[in-house]
C-alpha positions as CSV (number, residue, x, y, z in Angstrom):
1,X,89.3,94.2,83.0
2,X,89.9,97.5,84.8
3,X,91.4,100.3,82.5
4,X,93.1,103.3,84.1
5,X,92.3,106.7,83.3
6,X,95.4,108.7,81.6
7,X,97.6,111.0,83.9
8,X,95.4,112.7,86.4
9,X,93.9,115.9,84.9
10,X,94.8,119.3,86.3
11,X,93.0,120.3,89.4
12,X,91.6,123.5,87.5
13,X,89.9,121.1,84.9
14,X,88.1,118.8,87.2
15,X,84.4,118.9,87.6
16,X,82.9,118.9,90.9
17,X,81.8,115.3,90.7
18,X,85.5,114.3,89.5
19,X,87.0,116.2,92.3
20,X,84.8,114.6,94.9
21,X,86.0,111.0,93.8
22,X,89.8,112.3,93.7
23,X,89.7,113.9,97.0
24,X,88.3,110.7,98.5
25,X,90.9,108.8,96.7
26,X,93.7,110.8,97.9
27,X,92.3,111.0,101.4
28,X,92.4,107.2,101.8
29,X,96.0,107.2,100.3
30,X,97.3,109.8,102.6
31,X,96.0,108.1,105.7
32,X,97.4,105.2,105.0
33,X,100.9,106.7,104.3
34,X,100.4,108.6,107.6
35,X,99.9,105.5,109.7
36,X,102.9,103.8,108.0
37,X,105.1,106.8,108.7
38,X,103.9,108.0,112.2
39,X,102.6,104.7,113.9
40,X,104.7,102.0,112.0
41,X,107.9,104.1,111.5
42,X,107.8,102.3,108.1
43,X,107.1,104.8,105.1
44,X,106.3,103.0,101.9
45,X,107.0,106.2,99.7
46,X,109.6,108.9,99.5
47,X,109.0,112.4,101.0
48,X,108.9,113.8,97.7
49,X,106.1,111.5,96.5
50,X,104.3,112.3,99.8
51,X,104.5,116.0,99.3
52,X,103.2,115.7,95.8
53,X,100.2,113.9,97.1
54,X,99.6,116.6,99.8
55,X,100.1,119.5,97.1
56,X,97.2,117.9,94.9
57,X,94.9,117.3,97.7
58,X,95.4,120.8,99.0
59,X,94.9,122.2,95.5
60,X,91.4,120.3,95.3
61,X,90.4,121.7,98.8
62,X,91.4,125.2,97.7
63,X,89.2,125.0,94.5
64,X,86.3,123.0,96.1
65,X,86.3,124.2,99.9
66,X,82.7,122.4,100.3
67,X,84.8,119.2,100.2
68,X,86.6,119.9,103.5
69,X,85.5,118.0,106.4
70,X,86.6,117.6,110.0
71,X,87.9,114.1,108.9
72,X,90.0,115.4,106.0
73,X,93.8,114.8,106.2
74,X,94.3,118.4,105.8
75,X,92.6,118.9,109.1
76,X,94.6,116.4,110.8
77,X,98.2,116.0,112.1
78,X,100.2,112.7,111.8
79,X,98.3,109.7,112.6
80,X,96.4,108.6,115.6
81,X,98.4,107.0,118.5
82,X,99.3,103.4,117.7
83,X,97.7,102.0,120.9
84,X,100.8,100.5,122.4
85,X,101.5,103.2,125.1
86,X,99.1,105.1,127.1
87,X,97.4,108.0,125.4
88,X,98.1,111.7,126.5
89,X,95.9,114.5,125.5
90,X,97.9,117.7,124.3
91,X,96.8,120.7,126.5
92,X,98.0,122.7,123.1
93,X,97.7,121.1,119.9
94,X,101.0,119.9,118.3
95,X,100.4,121.3,114.7
96,X,102.5,120.6,111.6
97,X,104.1,123.4,109.2
98,X,103.2,124.3,105.8
99,X,105.9,123.6,103.2
100,X,107.7,125.8,100.8
101,X,109.5,124.2,98.1
102,X,110.6,127.2,95.9
103,X,112.2,130.4,96.6
104,X,109.1,132.1,95.4
105,X,106.9,130.2,97.9
106,X,109.0,131.9,100.6
107,X,108.8,135.3,99.0
108,X,104.9,134.7,99.1
109,X,105.0,133.5,102.7
110,X,106.6,136.8,103.6
111,X,104.4,138.9,101.6
112,X,101.4,137.3,103.2
113,X,102.7,137.9,106.7
114,X,103.4,141.6,105.8
115,X,99.9,142.2,104.3
116,X,98.2,140.2,107.3
117,X,100.0,142.6,109.7
118,X,99.6,145.6,107.4
119,X,103.0,146.5,108.0
120,X,103.6,147.9,104.5
121,X,107.3,148.2,104.0
122,X,108.0,147.5,107.8
123,X,110.8,145.1,108.8
124,X,109.8,141.6,110.0
125,X,112.4,139.6,111.9
126,X,112.5,135.8,111.5
127,X,114.0,133.1,113.5
128,X,115.5,130.6,111.0
129,X,116.7,127.1,112.2
130,X,117.5,123.6,110.2
131,X,114.5,121.5,110.1
132,X,115.6,118.2,112.1
133,X,114.1,114.9,110.4
134,X,113.2,113.2,113.7
135,X,110.3,112.5,116.0
136,X,108.3,115.3,117.3
137,X,108.1,115.4,121.2
138,X,106.4,117.4,124.0
139,X,107.9,117.5,127.4
140,X,105.7,118.7,130.2
141,X,107.4,120.3,133.4
142,X,105.5,121.2,136.5
143,X,107.1,123.0,139.5
144,X,110.4,122.5,137.2
145,X,110.0,118.7,137.2
146,X,109.6,116.6,134.2
147,X,106.3,114.7,134.6
148,X,105.2,113.6,131.1
149,X,106.8,113.3,127.6
150,X,104.4,112.5,124.7
151,X,104.7,112.1,121.0
152,X,102.9,114.3,118.6
153,X,100.5,111.4,117.5
154,X,97.6,113.0,115.7
155,X,98.3,116.5,117.0
156,X,95.6,116.4,119.6
157,X,96.5,113.1,121.4
158,X,99.9,111.4,121.5
159,X,101.9,108.5,123.2
160,X,103.2,108.6,126.7
161,X,106.8,107.8,126.5
162,X,108.2,109.3,129.7
163,X,110.0,106.4,130.9
164,X,112.0,106.2,127.6
165,X,112.6,110.1,127.5
166,X,114.2,109.9,130.8
167,X,117.1,108.0,129.2
168,X,118.1,110.6,127.0
169,X,121.1,112.8,128.4
170,X,119.8,116.0,126.4
171,X,116.5,116.0,128.4
172,X,117.0,117.5,131.9
173,X,114.9,115.7,134.6
174,X,114.6,119.3,136.3
175,X,114.8,122.7,134.6
176,X,117.6,124.9,135.7
177,X,117.3,128.4,136.9
178,X,114.9,130.5,139.1
179,X,111.4,131.8,138.9
180,X,110.2,129.0,136.4
181,X,106.5,128.9,135.1
182,X,104.6,126.5,137.2
183,X,103.8,124.6,134.1
184,X,106.1,124.7,131.2
185,X,105.7,122.4,128.2
186,X,108.9,122.3,126.0
187,X,108.7,120.9,122.6
188,X,111.4,119.8,119.9
189,X,112.7,116.8,118.1
190,X,114.2,113.6,119.0
191,X,116.7,112.4,116.5
192,X,119.8,110.1,116.1
193,X,123.0,111.1,114.3
194,X,124.0,109.6,111.1
195,X,127.0,107.6,112.4
196,X,124.9,106.2,115.2
197,X,122.2,105.3,112.6
198,X,124.8,103.4,110.6
199,X,126.2,101.7,113.5
200,X,122.8,100.5,114.6
201,X,121.7,99.4,111.2
202,X,125.1,97.4,110.9
203,X,124.1,95.6,114.3
204,X,120.5,95.0,113.1
205,X,121.9,93.3,110.0
206,X,124.4,91.1,112.0
207,X,121.6,90.1,114.2
208,X,119.4,89.1,111.4
209,X,117.0,91.9,111.8
210,X,115.7,94.3,109.2
211,X,117.5,97.5,109.1
212,X,115.8,101.2,109.5
213,X,115.2,103.1,106.5
214,X,116.5,106.3,107.9
215,X,117.5,108.1,111.0
216,X,114.2,109.3,111.9
217,X,112.7,105.8,111.5
218,X,115.5,104.6,114.0
219,X,114.8,107.2,116.4
220,X,111.2,106.7,116.4
221,X,111.6,103.0,116.8
222,X,114.3,103.1,119.5
223,X,111.8,105.5,121.4
224,X,108.8,103.3,121.1
225,X,110.3,100.5,122.9
226,X,108.3,98.8,126.0
227,X,111.7,98.5,127.6
228,X,113.4,101.8,128.5
229,X,116.7,100.0,128.8
230,X,116.4,99.4,124.9
231,X,116.0,103.1,124.5
232,X,118.8,104.0,126.8
233,X,121.2,101.6,124.7
234,X,120.7,103.7,121.6
235,X,122.2,107.2,121.2
236,X,119.3,109.6,120.9
237,X,119.5,113.4,121.1
238,X,116.9,116.0,121.6
239,X,116.7,119.7,120.2
240,X,114.5,122.0,121.9
241,X,112.7,124.8,119.6
242,X,109.1,125.2,120.5
243,X,106.7,125.2,123.4
244,X,103.0,124.3,124.2
245,X,101.2,125.3,127.6
246,X,103.1,127.8,129.5
247,X,101.7,129.4,132.7
248,X,103.8,132.3,132.0
249,X,105.9,133.3,129.1
250,X,109.6,134.1,130.1
251,X,110.5,136.0,126.7
252,X,108.7,138.0,124.1
253,X,110.4,136.4,121.0
254,X,111.1,133.1,119.5
255,X,114.8,133.9,119.6
256,X,114.6,134.7,123.1
257,X,112.7,131.5,124.1
258,X,115.8,129.7,122.3
259,X,118.2,131.3,124.8
260,X,115.7,130.7,127.5
261,X,115.7,126.8,126.7
262,X,119.3,126.8,126.8
263,X,119.4,128.3,130.3
264,X,117.0,125.7,131.5
265,X,119.6,123.0,130.5
266,X,118.3,122.1,126.9
267,X,120.4,121.6,123.8
268,X,119.3,123.9,121.0
269,X,120.5,123.9,117.2
270,X,123.4,126.2,117.3
271,X,122.8,127.1,113.4
272,X,119.7,128.9,114.4
273,X,120.0,132.7,113.2
274,X,118.0,135.6,113.3
275,X,117.2,136.9,109.7
276,X,115.8,140.5,108.8
277,X,114.5,140.1,105.2
278,X,113.5,137.4,102.6
279,X,117.1,137.8,101.0
280,X,118.6,136.7,104.3
281,X,116.0,133.7,104.7
282,X,116.9,132.4,101.0
283,X,120.5,133.1,101.7
284,X,120.4,131.1,105.1
285,X,118.6,128.3,103.2
286,X,121.3,127.9,100.5
287,X,124.0,128.1,103.0
288,X,122.6,125.3,105.2
289,X,121.8,123.1,102.2
290,X,125.6,123.3,101.4
291,X,126.5,122.5,105.2
292,X,124.1,119.8,105.2
293,X,126.6,116.9,104.6
294,X,129.0,118.2,107.3
295,X,126.1,117.8,109.9
296,X,125.9,114.5,112.0
297,X,122.3,114.7,111.8
298,X,119.6,114.4,108.9
299,X,117.8,117.6,108.0
300,X,115.3,118.0,105.1
301,X,114.8,121.8,105.0
302,X,114.9,125.0,107.1
303,X,112.2,126.5,109.2
304,X,111.3,130.3,109.1
305,X,109.4,131.7,112.2
306,X,108.3,135.1,112.9
307,X,110.5,136.2,115.8
308,X,107.9,138.4,117.7
309,X,105.5,136.2,119.8
310,X,102.8,138.8,120.0
311,X,102.8,138.8,116.1
312,X,102.8,135.0,116.0
313,X,99.6,135.3,118.2
314,X,98.0,137.8,116.0
315,X,98.7,135.9,112.9
316,X,97.2,132.6,114.4
317,X,96.5,129.3,112.3
318,X,94.9,128.3,109.0
319,X,93.6,124.8,109.4
320,X,96.3,122.6,110.6
321,X,99.2,125.0,110.2
322,X,100.4,128.5,111.8
323,X,100.3,131.3,109.5
324,X,103.7,132.5,111.0
325,X,105.9,129.5,110.1
326,X,106.8,127.7,107.2
327,X,109.2,124.7,106.3
328,X,111.4,125.5,103.3
329,X,112.2,122.1,102.0
330,X,115.2,120.9,100.1
331,X,114.9,119.3,96.7
332,X,114.0,115.8,97.8
333,X,116.1,113.7,95.6
334,X,119.5,116.0,95.8
335,X,121.8,116.8,98.4
336,X,125.3,118.4,98.8
337,X,128.0,116.5,100.5
338,X,131.8,115.8,100.6
339,X,133.6,113.1,98.7
340,X,136.1,111.6,101.0
341,X,137.4,108.9,98.9
342,X,137.3,107.0,95.6
343,X,137.6,103.1,95.5
344,X,137.6,100.6,92.6
345,X,135.3,97.8,92.7
346,X,136.0,94.9,90.3
347,X,133.0,93.2,88.9
348,X,132.6,89.7,87.8
349,X,133.6,90.5,84.2
350,X,136.6,92.2,85.4
351,X,135.0,95.6,84.8
352,X,136.3,98.4,87.1
353,X,133.6,100.8,88.6
354,X,134.8,103.6,90.7
355,X,132.8,104.2,93.8
356,X,132.8,107.5,95.7
357,X,132.9,107.2,99.5
358,X,130.6,110.3,100.7
359,X,130.3,112.1,103.9
360,X,126.8,110.3,105.0
361,X,124.0,112.5,103.9
362,X,120.2,112.0,103.5
363,X,118.6,112.1,100.2
364,X,115.0,111.5,99.7
365,X,114.7,109.7,103.1
366,X,117.7,107.5,102.5
367,X,121.2,107.9,104.1
368,X,123.6,108.0,101.3
369,X,127.4,106.8,101.8
370,X,128.5,105.7,98.4
371,X,127.9,107.1,94.8
372,X,128.6,105.8,91.4
373,X,131.5,107.5,89.5
374,X,130.8,105.3,86.4
375,X,134.4,105.3,84.8
376,X,137.4,107.2,84.1
377,X,135.9,109.6,81.6
378,X,133.0,110.5,83.9
379,X,135.7,111.5,86.7
380,X,137.5,113.7,84.2
381,X,134.2,115.5,83.1
382,X,134.1,113.7,79.9
383,X,131.1,112.0,78.5
384,X,130.8,108.8,76.0
385,X,130.7,110.8,72.9
386,X,133.5,113.2,74.1
387,X,130.9,116.0,75.2
388,X,131.7,118.0,78.4
389,X,129.9,116.7,81.6
390,X,129.3,119.2,84.3
391,X,130.9,122.0,82.3
392,X,134.1,120.1,82.1
393,X,134.5,120.0,85.9
394,X,136.5,117.0,87.1
395,X,135.8,115.0,90.4
396,X,138.2,115.1,93.0
397,X,138.8,113.6,96.3
398,X,137.7,116.1,98.9
399,X,135.5,118.1,96.5
400,X,132.1,119.1,97.8
401,X,129.6,117.5,95.2
402,X,126.1,117.7,94.3
403,X,124.5,114.1,94.3
404,X,121.1,113.0,93.1
405,X,119.3,109.9,93.6
406,X,116.3,108.5,91.5
407,X,114.4,105.7,93.2
408,X,116.5,102.7,94.4
409,X,119.3,103.5,91.7
410,X,122.7,104.4,93.5
411,X,123.1,108.0,93.5
412,X,125.5,109.7,91.0
413,X,127.4,113.1,91.2
414,X,125.7,115.6,89.0
415,X,128.0,118.7,89.8
416,X,131.0,119.7,91.8
417,X,131.0,123.0,93.6
418,X,134.5,124.5,92.6
419,X,134.0,127.5,94.8
420,X,134.4,125.0,97.9
421,X,137.2,122.9,96.3
422,X,140.0,123.0,99.2
423,X,143.6,123.1,98.2
424,X,144.2,119.6,99.4
425,X,141.7,118.0,96.9
426,X,143.4,115.2,95.0
427,X,142.8,114.3,91.3
428,X,141.9,110.6,91.0
429,X,144.4,108.6,89.0
430,X,142.7,105.4,87.5
431,X,144.9,102.3,88.2
432,X,146.7,100.5,85.4
433,X,146.9,97.4,87.5
434,X,144.2,95.3,88.9
435,X,144.2,95.6,92.9
436,X,144.0,91.7,93.1
437,X,147.4,89.8,93.9
438,X,148.0,88.9,90.5
439,X,148.5,92.7,89.6
440,X,147.3,92.1,85.9
441,X,147.1,94.8,83.4
442,X,144.0,97.2,83.0
443,X,142.8,97.5,79.6
444,X,140.4,100.1,78.3
445,X,137.5,99.3,76.1
446,X,135.3,101.7,74.2
447,X,131.5,100.6,74.0
448,X,128.4,102.3,73.1
449,X,127.9,106.1,73.5
450,X,126.7,107.8,76.5
451,X,127.9,108.7,80.0
452,X,129.1,105.1,80.7
453,X,130.8,104.9,77.4
454,X,134.1,103.8,78.4
455,X,135.1,100.8,80.4
456,X,138.4,99.5,82.2
457,X,138.6,95.8,82.8
458,X,141.2,93.5,84.3
459,X,142.7,91.4,81.7
460,X,143.2,88.5,84.2
461,X,139.7,87.1,83.6
462,X,138.9,84.1,85.8
463,X,142.3,83.8,87.3
464,X,141.6,87.1,88.9
465,X,140.2,86.3,92.4
466,X,137.9,89.4,92.2
467,X,136.2,87.8,89.3
468,X,136.2,84.3,90.8
469,X,134.1,85.4,93.8
470,X,131.7,87.6,91.9
471,X,131.1,84.9,89.4
472,X,130.2,82.5,92.2
473,X,127.7,85.3,93.7
474,X,126.1,85.7,90.4
475,X,125.9,81.6,90.2
476,X,123.9,81.4,93.6
477,X,121.9,84.5,93.1
478,X,118.2,84.6,93.1
479,X,117.7,84.5,89.3
480,X,120.4,82.0,88.8
481,X,120.7,78.9,90.9
482,X,119.0,80.5,94.0
483,X,120.6,78.4,96.7
484,X,118.7,79.0,100.0
485,X,121.0,79.4,102.8
486,X,124.1,80.2,100.7
487,X,124.1,83.8,100.4
488,X,127.0,86.2,99.7
489,X,128.4,86.1,103.2
490,X,128.5,82.4,103.5
491,X,129.8,82.2,99.9
492,X,132.5,84.7,100.7
493,X,133.6,82.6,103.8
494,X,133.6,79.2,101.9
495,X,135.9,81.0,99.2
496,X,138.1,82.5,101.7
497,X,138.7,79.0,103.3
498,X,139.3,77.5,100.0
499,X,136.2,75.2,99.9
500,X,134.4,76.6,97.0
501,X,136.4,77.9,94.2
502,X,134.1,77.2,91.2
503,X,130.4,76.3,90.9
504,X,130.9,72.4,91.1
505,X,132.5,72.7,94.4
506,X,129.2,73.7,95.9
507,X,127.6,70.4,94.9
508,X,130.5,68.3,96.5
509,X,130.4,70.1,99.8
510,X,128.3,67.5,101.3
511,X,130.6,64.8,100.2
512,X,133.6,66.6,101.8
513,X,131.9,67.5,104.9
514,X,133.5,64.7,107.1
515,X,136.5,66.9,106.6
516,X,135.0,70.3,106.6
517,X,132.7,69.9,109.6
518,X,130.4,73.0,108.5
519,X,128.3,72.3,111.4
520,X,131.1,73.6,113.7
521,X,131.4,77.0,112.2
522,X,129.9,79.8,114.0
523,X,126.5,80.7,112.7
524,X,125.8,77.2,111.5
525,X,124.8,74.1,113.3
526,X,123.4,70.7,112.5
527,X,120.0,72.0,111.3
528,X,121.5,74.7,109.1
529,X,123.9,72.6,107.6
530,X,121.3,69.9,106.8
531,X,119.1,72.6,105.2
532,X,121.8,73.9,103.2
533,X,122.6,70.5,101.6
534,X,118.8,69.9,101.1
535,X,118.6,73.3,99.3
536,X,121.8,72.3,97.1
537,X,120.2,69.0,96.2
538,X,117.0,70.7,94.9
539,X,119.3,72.7,92.4
540,X,120.6,69.5,90.9
541,X,117.7,70.1,88.5
542,X,117.7,73.4,86.8
543,X,116.0,75.2,83.8
544,X,118.1,75.9,80.8
545,X,117.7,79.6,80.7
546,X,118.9,79.8,84.6
547,X,121.9,77.7,83.7
548,X,123.0,79.8,80.9
549,X,122.5,82.9,82.8
550,X,124.4,81.3,85.9
551,X,127.5,80.7,83.7
552,X,128.2,84.5,83.9
553,X,129.1,85.0,80.2
554,X,129.7,88.7,79.4
555,X,126.7,90.4,77.9
556,X,124.6,87.4,78.5
557,X,121.9,88.6,81.2
558,X,118.6,87.2,82.0
559,X,116.9,88.2,78.9
560,X,119.6,87.2,76.6
561,X,119.9,83.6,78.3
562,X,116.1,83.2,78.0
563,X,116.5,84.0,74.1
564,X,119.3,81.6,73.7
565,X,117.5,78.9,75.6
566,X,114.3,79.2,73.8
567,X,116.3,79.3,70.4
568,X,118.1,76.1,71.0
569,X,115.6,74.3,73.4
570,X,118.2,72.1,75.3
571,X,121.4,72.1,76.9
572,X,123.2,69.9,74.3
573,X,121.9,71.8,71.1
574,X,123.5,75.2,72.8
575,X,126.6,73.6,73.9
576,X,127.3,72.2,70.6
577,X,126.3,75.3,69.0
578,X,128.7,77.3,71.4
579,X,131.5,75.2,70.8
580,X,131.3,75.5,66.9
581,X,130.9,79.3,67.4
582,X,134.1,79.4,69.4
583,X,135.7,77.6,66.7
584,X,134.7,80.1,64.0
585,X,132.2,77.8,62.4
586,X,130.3,80.4,59.9
587,X,127.2,78.3,59.9
588,X,127.0,78.0,63.5
589,X,127.5,81.8,63.9
590,X,124.8,82.7,61.3
591,X,122.3,80.2,63.1
592,X,122.8,82.1,66.5
593,X,122.5,85.5,64.7
594,X,119.1,84.6,63.4
595,X,117.9,84.2,66.8
596,X,115.6,87.0,68.2
597,X,117.5,89.5,70.5
598,X,121.0,88.1,69.8
599,X,123.6,90.0,68.0
600,X,127.3,90.1,67.2
601,X,128.3,91.3,70.9
602,X,126.5,88.3,72.5
603,X,128.0,85.9,69.8
604,X,131.5,87.2,70.3
605,X,131.1,86.8,74.0
606,X,129.6,83.2,73.9
607,X,132.5,82.2,71.4
608,X,135.2,83.9,73.7
609,X,133.8,82.0,77.0
610,X,133.8,78.5,75.4
611,X,136.8,79.1,73.5
612,X,138.6,79.2,76.8
613,X,139.6,76.0,78.0
614,X,139.4,77.1,81.7
615,X,135.9,77.9,81.1
616,X,135.0,74.5,79.4
617,X,136.5,72.8,82.4
618,X,134.5,74.6,84.9
619,X,131.1,73.8,82.7
620,X,132.1,70.3,82.2
621,X,132.6,69.5,86.0
622,X,129.6,71.5,86.8
623,X,127.2,69.4,84.5
624,X,128.5,66.2,85.9
625,X,127.1,67.3,89.5
626,X,123.7,68.0,88.0
627,X,120.8,65.5,87.6
628,X,119.1,67.6,84.8
629,X,119.2,70.6,82.8
630,X,115.5,71.2,81.9
631,X,114.8,71.9,78.3
632,X,113.5,75.3,77.5
633,X,109.6,75.8,77.1
634,X,108.8,77.3,74.0
635,X,106.7,80.4,74.1
636,X,103.0,80.2,72.9
637,X,102.2,82.7,69.9
638,X,98.5,82.3,70.0
639,X,97.8,83.4,73.6
640,X,95.7,86.5,74.8
641,X,98.9,88.1,75.7
642,X,101.4,87.0,73.1
643,X,103.6,89.9,71.8
644,X,102.2,92.2,74.7
645,X,104.5,94.0,77.1
646,X,103.5,93.6,80.7
647,X,104.9,94.8,84.1
648,X,104.2,93.3,87.6
649,X,104.2,95.5,90.5
650,X,103.0,95.4,94.3
651,X,102.4,92.2,96.4
652,X,101.1,89.4,94.5
653,X,99.1,86.8,96.5
654,X,98.7,83.7,94.2
655,X,102.2,83.5,93.0
656,X,105.6,85.1,93.3
657,X,106.8,88.0,91.1
658,X,109.3,85.6,89.4
659,X,106.6,83.1,88.8
660,X,104.3,85.7,87.3
661,X,107.0,86.8,84.9
662,X,107.9,83.3,83.9
663,X,104.1,82.5,83.3
664,X,103.7,85.6,81.1
665,X,107.0,84.8,79.1
666,X,105.8,81.3,78.6
667,X,102.5,82.8,76.9
668,X,104.6,85.0,74.6
669,X,104.4,88.1,76.4
670,X,107.5,90.3,77.2
671,X,107.9,91.0,81.0
672,X,109.3,94.5,81.5
673,X,110.7,95.8,84.9
674,X,109.4,99.4,84.4
675,X,106.5,101.1,82.8
676,X,106.5,103.1,79.6
677,X,104.0,104.1,77.0
678,X,105.1,100.7,75.1
679,X,103.7,98.9,78.0
680,X,100.4,97.0,77.5
681,X,99.5,95.8,80.8
682,X,100.3,96.7,84.6
683,X,99.4,93.9,86.8
684,X,99.3,96.1,90.1
685,X,98.9,94.4,93.6
686,X,98.8,96.2,97.0
687,X,101.7,98.8,97.2
688,X,102.2,99.2,93.5
689,X,103.4,102.8,94.1
690,X,105.1,104.7,91.5
691,X,104.6,102.2,88.7
692,X,100.7,102.8,89.2
693,X,101.4,106.4,88.8
694,X,103.3,105.8,85.4
695,X,100.6,103.7,84.3
696,X,98.2,106.3,84.5
697,X,100.4,108.7,82.9
698,X,100.9,106.7,79.7
699,X,97.6,105.2,79.8
700,X,98.5,101.8,80.5
701,X,95.7,99.3,81.1
702,X,95.8,98.3,84.9
703,X,94.9,94.8,86.1
704,X,94.4,93.1,89.4
705,X,96.0,89.9,89.8
706,X,92.7,88.1,89.4
707,X,92.0,90.1,86.3
708,X,95.5,89.0,84.7
709,X,94.7,85.4,85.7
710,X,91.2,85.7,83.9
711,X,92.7,87.0,80.8
712,X,95.5,84.3,80.5
713,X,92.9,81.6,81.3
714,X,94.2,80.5,84.8
């Protein structure tokens, strides 16, 4: 068994031997991430996680400079060309920028320049521009004609994408003006607008293709097409902001070159400003961060460059970065945007969730359009215990809001910028009636304390169409009946047509198909329909815990369903007990209460569900269509992992994640979804990511898949 060390020690405390090992590990990890980002256009971690790895790697090299070699990631830029296109050697290397993450970093940056140039209190002008999150490009013009377009690649060598670049409207085929340099390399960023990105992803999904992660990936993927016609069909833009080889310099300053690019026919960023002090740089950064949501292209910071080109030349470079420029990054998991609307979503239990519709904005490498607003109190600025949220500031339609995203969780509003609240901002009034055709009353429930303490629910229960379709979606979901070929889109269509109104209807589709003729529906066909019916037939045998979960009882999730299944063992035993609980049988209630992980809330929910004749009818009609509800397997109490908490992460090769969890639970272990100090084992496959870091932080034992199987005797 392999046991992890605790959280990585401070670089200041590393011995030279420890530093060498950590330096090599980080180098391999960074090279893998660089390949996935630059070559595959498929990053596997967020920008913030990548930046953290880079910072630790740089700190080790600063303390142990003897570890730096020509092969170190710190001495390279990007990744080697993918090999799909002809290679182009850059006449002048395309270098990357150092990053500043805090305002103090910017102050230090300006101070270093002043000391290097020995200016004392002398003024330094800086060109400041938004940092476009796109694909770096170098355009070579000879005699004013475009001859080559190349990606950055590893900084020394890129890929020839000339044919594709010629399809971009923002790239002139011939430079405008007179007395042009014989050789002129214009550099900048290829990008895709947010609206174009969202439209492209919609088409990707409709075509059954994987959506792009963000506009940068979609721009890179669009540009790296073997067929230029595909590139031409995708709306790409180009901002010019730098240069490579120049046979003559037409201007003496950075800002002057930006003006020259415009005169030559290029598009430059209109937000670029000349700043005369560090205070102006920081103020510009704050302003751009607030404007970020209003821009139709993704940015992840602001770039500052010394304006005088002769000073740039004096300052020169350190390793892979210029001394005269820095990228002041935005906080990776926060962004400022505008709340355009608030919509109510009705869940399968009738619970109302207000969802904010945002002006699309990039947060941590993902374009965000929706934000959870939790409940009525949260919108008003009141927490579950009655405490103030956001200092009591309410959220209104039209507000400029600060949103925060953590991992894959839907983002939430963490603050409202009152100074930017327009007079037209509208307070949101929570509905008193359900938006369903029944217009049933909305009831308010007080639950446990916390930000999400209050809930509004439709009182229509299963008569409410919103709740019916959401129950059906749960029923066919992966952790319930998991019917292959019957996803949400198909299910919604069947529901709208009136073909599937309750779970039993799914199992009668084949009998009714002579009349329905599913194979004539667009997107289906004889093979698809045959496969669907086969998948449905396979689910006529279902495990007890999946069946209980699929019923969609309130407060009965996967863990609770498993506890009920194991507690009663068979469907008959559970069904009989549930009917008695519904009738108020005190002995049956006490028996259910004695089960592990089952309390009053679940008991009341089970009783309410089976106390409703409509629900009992649904269950009876469903069970008549099934061949077998498989008895629950009792967990072992004497296995090597009995009573242990385990987490599975990354790609497993010999079993699926669900199979691994089920196997662990049969052996008496608890399969958790996140790592904490209470976790006993993390079983980590390739791509374990942040959970592996959490395991190191908490000192959790980490096992490979083979080590786990050996431990449990398989």
